[in-house]
C-alpha positions in Angstrom: 29.9 4.8 -19.7 30.2 5.7 -15.7 32.0 2.8 -14.0 30.3 3.2 -10.3 28.2 0.4 -9.8 24.3 0.8 -8.7 22.3 -1.2 -5.9 21.3 -4.0 -8.8 18.1 -3.4 -6.7 16.7 -0.5 -9.0 17.3 -2.2 -11.8 14.5 -3.9 -13.4 13.7 -6.1 -16.5 13.7 -5.0 -19.9 10.4 -7.3 -20.7 8.2 -9.6 -18.4 6.7 -12.3 -20.3 3.6 -13.6 -18.7 3.3 -17.2 -16.9 -0.5 -17.7 -19.5 -1.4 -16.2 -22.9 -3.6 -12.6 -21.9 -6.6 -14.0 -23.2 -6.3 -17.2 -20.6 -5.7 -14.6 -18.2 -8.8 -12.7 -18.3 -11.0 -15.8 -18.9 -9.6 -17.0 -15.2 -10.9 -13.9 -13.4 -13.4 -13.6 -15.3 -14.5 -17.0 -14.5 -13.3 -16.4 -11.5 -15.6 -12.9 -10.2 -19.1 -14.9 -11.8 -18.6 -18.0 -9.3 -18.3 -15.7 -7.1 -21.4 -13.8 -8.2 -23.0 -17.3 -9.2 -22.5 -17.9 -5.3 -23.9 -15.4 -3.7 -27.3 -15.3 -6.1 -27.4 -19.1 -4.8 -26.9 -18.2 -0.8 -29.5 -14.9 -1.1 -32.0 -17.9 -2.9 -31.7 -19.8 -0.4 -32.2 -17.2 2.1 -34.2 -15.5 0.2 -37.7 -15.2 2.6 -34.7 -12.9 4.7 -35.8 -10.2 2.3 -38.1 -7.8 1.2 -38.5 -6.1 -1.8 -41.1 -2.9 -1.4 -41.9 -3.2 -5.2 -44.8 -5.8 -5.1 -43.8 -7.5 -1.8 -42.4 -11.2 -3.7 -38.9 -11.8 -3.6 -38.2 -13.7 -6.7 -35.4 -15.2 -8.6 -34.3 -12.6 -10.8 -34.9 -9.6 -7.6 -32.1 -12.5 -5.8 -29.9 -12.0 -9.1 -30.7 -8.2 -9.6 -30.3 -8.1 -5.3 -27.2 -9.7 -5.3 -26.0 -7.3 -8.5 -26.4 -4.5 -6.5 -25.4 -5.5 -3.5 -21.7 -6.8 -4.8 -21.1 -3.5 -7.0 -21.9 -1.2 -3.4 -24.8 0.8 -5.6 -28.0 -0.4 -3.3 -31.2 1.5 -4.2 -33.2 0.3 -0.9 -36.2 -1.6 -2.7 -35.0 -5.0 -2.0 -33.3 -5.5 1.8 -32.0 -8.0 4.4 -34.4 -7.3 7.3 -34.4 -10.8 9.5 -31.4 -11.0 11.7 -29.8 -14.0 9.9 -30.2 -12.4 6.1 -28.1 -9.7 7.7 -25.2 -12.1 9.2 -25.0 -13.0 6.0 -24.7 -10.1 4.3 -21.9 -9.6 7.0 -19.8 -12.1 6.9 -20.9 -14.1 3.3 -21.3 -11.8 0.8 -19.0 -8.7 2.0 -15.7 -10.8 2.2 -16.7 -12.7 -1.7 -17.9 -8.6 -2.4 -14.7 -7.6 -1.7 -12.9 -10.4 -3.4 -15.1 -9.7 -6.2 -13.7 -6.0 -6.7 -10.2 -6.8 -6.3 -10.6 -9.6 -8.8 -11.9 -6.5 -11.6 -9.4 -3.7 -10.8 -6.5 -5.8 -10.0 -7.2 -6.9 -14.1 -7.9 -3.2 -15.3 -4.9 -2.8 -13.3 -2.7 -5.7 -15.0 -4.0 -5.3 -18.6 -4.5 -1.2 -19.1 -1.9 0.7 -15.8 0.1 -1.8 -15.5 1.4 -2.6 -19.4 0.8 1.2 -20.7 3.8 1.7 -17.7 5.3 -1.2 -18.2 5.6 -0.4 -22.3 6.9 3.2 -20.9 8.9 1.6 -18.6 10.7 -0.2 -22.4 10.9 2.7 -24.5 12.5 4.9 -21.3 15.1 1.9 -21.2 15.2 1.2 -25.1 16.2 5.5 -25.4 19.2 5.0 -23.2 20.7 2.1 -24.1 24.4 3.1 -26.2 27.6 1.8 -25.5 26.2 -1.5 -23.8 27.4 -5.2 -23.8 24.4 -7.5 -24.7 24.7 -11.2 -24.0 23.4 -13.2 -26.4 22.1 -16.8 -24.5 22.6 -17.0 -19.9 23.2 -20.3 -19.5 27.2 -21.1 -17.8 30.2 -19.2 -19.9 27.1 -16.5 -20.6 26.2 -16.2 -16.5 29.9 -16.5 -16.1 31.3 -13.4 -18.7 28.5 -11.1 -16.9 29.9 -12.4 -13.0 33.2 -11.3 -15.2 32.5 -8.3 -16.2 30.7 -6.9 -13.5 33.9 -7.7 -10.8 35.9 -6.0 -13.7 33.6 -2.6 -12.2 31.1 -2.9 -15.5 28.0 -1.6 -14.8 25.5 -4.2 -14.7 23.0 -1.2 -16.4 25.2 -1.5 -19.1 24.0 -4.7 -19.6 21.4 -6.3 -21.5 21.2 -10.4 -21.8 18.3 -12.3 -24.2 17.5 -15.7 -23.4 14.6 -17.5 -23.9 14.7 -19.3 -20.4 12.3 -17.1 -18.0 14.8 -19.0 -15.2 18.1 -17.7 -16.0 17.1 -14.2 -16.4 15.9 -14.2 -13.1 19.3 -14.8 -12.3 20.5 -12.4 -14.5 17.9 -9.1 -13.3 18.9 -10.6 -9.6 22.6 -9.5 -10.7 21.0 -6.1 -12.0 21.0 -6.1 -15.6 18.4 -5.3 -18.1 17.0 -8.5 -19.2 14.3 -9.8 -22.7 12.9 -12.8 -22.8 13.2 -13.8 -26.6 14.8 -15.6 -29.8 18.1 -13.9 -30.7 17.9 -15.3 -33.5 15.0 -12.7 -34.7 15.6 -9.6 -36.2 13.1 -7.6 -34.3 14.6 -8.9 -31.3 17.4 -7.8 -31.2 16.5 -4.4 -32.6 14.3 -3.9 -29.5 17.9 -3.6 -27.6 19.1 -1.4 -29.9 21.8 -3.8 -30.5 23.4 -1.6 -33.3 24.3 1.1 -30.7 26.0 -1.3 -28.5 29.7 -2.1 -27.9 30.4 -4.9 -27.8 27.7 -8.9 -28.3 28.8 -11.9 -26.8 27.1 -14.6 -27.8 27.1 -18.3 -25.9 23.5 -19.9 -27.3 24.9 -23.6 -25.6 24.1 -25.5 -29.5 27.1 -24.1 -31.9 24.0 -24.4 -35.0 22.3 -21.5 -33.1 25.4 -20.1 -31.5 25.9 -19.5 -35.1 22.3 -18.5 -36.9 22.8 -16.4 -34.1 26.4 -14.6 -35.2 24.6 -14.2 -38.6 21.8 -12.3 -37.7 23.3 -10.1 -35.0 26.0 -9.6 -38.0 23.1 -8.4 -40.5 21.9 -6.2 -37.3 24.5 -4.9 -36.1 27.4 -4.9 -39.3 29.9 -2.2 -36.9 29.9 -4.4 -33.6 32.2 -6.6 -32.3 30.5 -9.7 -31.9 32.5 -13.1 -29.7 31.1 -16.1 -29.7 31.2 -19.4 -28.2 31.5 -22.7 -29.9 32.4 -26.5 -28.8 33.7 -27.9 -31.8 36.6 -27.1 -33.9 35.2 -27.0 -37.4 32.6 -25.1 -36.7 34.8 -22.1 -35.7 35.8 -21.3 -39.1 31.9 -21.4 -39.7 31.2 -18.7 -37.0 34.2 -16.7 -38.2 32.5 -16.5 -42.1 28.9 -15.8 -40.0 30.1 -12.7 -39.2 32.3 -13.3 -35.5 35.4 -11.1 -34.7 36.7 -13.5 -31.7 35.7 -17.3 -31.5 36.4 -18.7 -28.4 36.3 -22.5 -27.9 36.3 -23.7 -23.9 37.5 -26.9 -25.0 40.4 -26.3 -26.9 41.6 -23.0 -24.4 40.7 -26.5 -21.3 43.1 -28.4 -23.5 45.9 -25.4 -23.6 45.6 -25.3 -19.0 46.3 -29.1 -19.0 49.2 -29.3 -21.4 50.5 -25.8 -19.7 50.0 -27.7 -16.6 52.6 -30.5 -17.8 54.9 -28.1 -18.8 55.2 -27.2 -15.0 52.7 -26.8 -12.0 52.5 -23.3 -12.4 51.4 -22.3 -15.6 47.8 -22.9 -15.2 47.4 -21.6 -12.4 49.1 -18.4 -13.9 47.2 -18.3 -17.6 43.4 -18.3 -14.9 44.9 -15.2 -13.4 45.6 -13.6 -16.3 41.9 -14.4 -17.2 40.3 -13.3 -13.9 39.7 -9.9 -12.1 40.1 -11.1 -9.3 43.8 -12.4 -9.7 47.2 -10.5 -9.3 47.7 -9.4 -13.2 45.2 -9.4 -15.7 45.5 -9.4 -19.2 44.2 -5.9 -20.7 43.4 -4.4 -24.1 43.6 -1.4 -25.1 44.1 2.2 -26.7 47.9 3.8 -27.5 47.9 7.2 -25.3 48.1 10.8 -26.6 51.8 10.5 -23.9 52.9 6.9 -25.5 53.2 8.1 -28.8 56.5 7.3 -29.9 57.8 5.5 -26.9 58.2 1.9 -27.3 56.1 -0.6 -25.8 58.9 -1.8 -23.4 58.6 2.0 -21.2 54.4 1.9 -20.8 54.0 2.7 -16.8 50.3 0.4 -16.5 52.2 -2.8 -17.0 54.8 -5.2 -19.1 53.7 -4.3 -22.8 53.1 -7.8 -24.8 51.5 -7.3 -28.1 50.8 -4.4 -30.6 47.7 -4.4 -33.3 49.0 -2.0 -35.6 45.5 -2.5 -38.1 46.0 -5.8 -39.4 50.0 -6.3 -38.0 50.3 -8.5 -35.5 53.9 -6.9 -33.3 55.3 -8.4 -30.7 57.4 -6.7 -28.1 60.5 -8.4 -29.8 60.2 -7.1 -32.9 61.8 -3.5 -34.2 58.3 -1.9 -34.8 57.3 -2.3 -31.1 60.1 0.6 -30.3 57.7 3.0 -31.9 54.1 3.2 -30.5 51.9 5.3 -33.0 48.9 6.6 -32.7 45.4 4.0 -33.5 47.6 1.5 -32.2 45.9 -1.2 -29.5 48.6 -2.6 -26.8 47.7 -5.6 -25.6 49.5 -5.4 -21.6 49.9 -7.4 -18.7 49.1 -4.9 -15.7 48.0 -5.5 -11.6 45.5 -5.9 -10.8 44.8 -2.5 -9.1 45.7 -0.5 -12.2 42.4 1.2 -14.3 44.1 0.9 -17.4 41.7 3.6 -19.0 
């Protein structure tokens, strides 16, 4: 996928949640419109002496209701009309603004519940059709948001990132970063299927609670059996459960913090260097990539893009000091330290 970073303002959410249920929104709009119509009826009734009925010369309450409806809808048959200066002033100053408000309410309702929803449904399908080789982030708390920011800083196109979270406030932040977002429960199959998680490049899980994280992993592994899953857990005894649930990589932030603290005890620059390796903003980067065709047969120490540290060959892990690191093979995965300006792709 392209590494070019687009304008985040061009991106829209995969789905937007409404603040109130559909039936409640319709009821509120309809109630407001009826309230305004009732107000006009009462104004006309109090000023009925300024109206003239060409049919029988008498303006009854039913005539007032009839005149109000044809006036608000701008039909105007002319059988009842304001004739006094006061009535005409009321029509111009009071009834006309209310007429416009009622029309706006009905047109706005039609837009929201017919045009807008049809447009958003079509737009969501278009986004879904284009989702492939994307990164799905399940949970946009502290860890999830930091991961997304780091991915974008590394050059990942924000349109290639889909964030699912139950919080509309957190999703607003993800949307402002240019990501596709969906408000929903990541433990439900239909939620994950809606973002085509089976076509994803990678799945990042950070739900904030270990039990929720493990349940999400189980669901994601069921829906996307071949997609790599990386998850964050905070309790040591849940790391094994997360792996058994289907996570390929399990990160314990508490343990990593302990490693940084221990490194600081051994030397003042060790934790700084570890942080440097982990972030794209550092001078060096820790990169994992596939071996290049022109590197096959060469030793790990001769790669040109950085300092080779480790080879993953099937289920084997080969350090740079081991004899098998002297010959790179096809399908090897290399972990290297490269300069921040290097592009390992």
